C-alpha positions as CSV (number, residue, x, y, z in Angstrom):
1,M,-154.6,-42.2,118.4
2,S,-155.1,-46.1,118.2
3,E,-154.3,-46.3,114.4
4,S,-151.6,-49.0,113.5
5,P,-149.0,-47.6,111.2
6,S,-148.7,-49.4,108.2
7,K,-145.2,-51.1,107.0
8,L,-143.3,-48.9,104.6
9,A,-141.4,-51.0,102.1
10,T,-138.1,-50.0,100.1
11,L,-137.9,-49.3,96.7
12,K,-135.9,-53.1,96.4
13,E,-138.7,-54.8,98.3
14,V,-141.3,-53.4,96.4
15,A,-139.1,-54.5,93.1
16,E,-138.9,-58.1,95.0
17,Y,-142.9,-58.1,95.6
18,L,-143.7,-57.6,91.8
19,N,-140.9,-59.6,90.7
20,V,-139.2,-56.3,88.3
21,H,-136.1,-55.0,88.5
22,D,-135.3,-51.7,90.7
23,N,-135.2,-49.7,87.6
24,T,-139.0,-50.4,86.9
25,V,-140.3,-49.3,90.0
26,R,-138.0,-46.0,89.6
27,N,-139.7,-45.4,86.2
28,L,-143.0,-46.0,87.7
29,V,-142.3,-43.6,90.5
30,K,-141.3,-41.0,87.5
31,Q,-144.4,-41.6,85.8
32,N,-146.3,-40.9,89.0
33,S,-148.2,-44.7,88.1
34,I,-147.5,-46.3,91.5
35,P,-148.1,-45.0,95.1
36,Y,-145.5,-43.8,97.3
37,V,-144.4,-41.3,99.5
38,V,-140.8,-39.4,99.9
39,V,-139.3,-40.0,103.7
40,G,-136.0,-38.4,104.0
41,G,-135.4,-38.2,100.2
42,L,-136.2,-41.9,99.9
43,Y,-138.6,-43.2,97.9
44,R,-141.1,-45.6,100.3
45,F,-144.1,-47.7,99.9
46,V,-147.4,-48.6,101.9
47,M,-147.3,-52.3,100.8
48,E,-151.3,-52.4,100.9
49,D,-151.1,-49.3,98.7
50,I,-149.0,-51.3,96.3
51,K,-151.1,-54.5,96.8
52,Q,-154.3,-52.2,95.7
53,Y,-152.2,-51.1,92.5
54,V,-151.4,-54.4,91.6
55,T,-155.2,-55.5,91.5
56,S,-155.8,-52.3,89.5
57,Q,-153.5,-53.4,87.0
58,E,-155.7,-56.7,86.5
59,K,-156.9,-57.4,82.8
60,P,-160.0,-59.2,82.5
61,T,-158.9,-63.1,81.0
62,R,-160.4,-63.4,77.8
63,T,-161.2,-67.1,76.9
64,V,-160.8,-68.2,73.4
65,K,-162.7,-70.8,71.9
66,P,-161.2,-73.6,69.7
67,K,-161.9,-73.4,66.4
68,A,-164.7,-76.4,65.5
69,E,-163.1,-79.0,63.1
70,D,-163.5,-78.9,59.8
71,K,-166.0,-81.7,59.2
72,N,-165.5,-82.4,55.4
73,K,-162.4,-84.1,55.9
């Protein structure tokens, strides 16, 4: 087997990467919203999966055109 193993990140590392509180990541795990594995009873995360999760959560940007000025003034 020649595949290189993916780095497993801790809950704290993922929280720092996402710039959220640890409890937010725990809640995402409980909701099965974020990919994770359990190793020795602890949550671990494959960083490539977390990056894909972030990409999947992106919303399209909406451009708002400025209102035309009232020409009667």
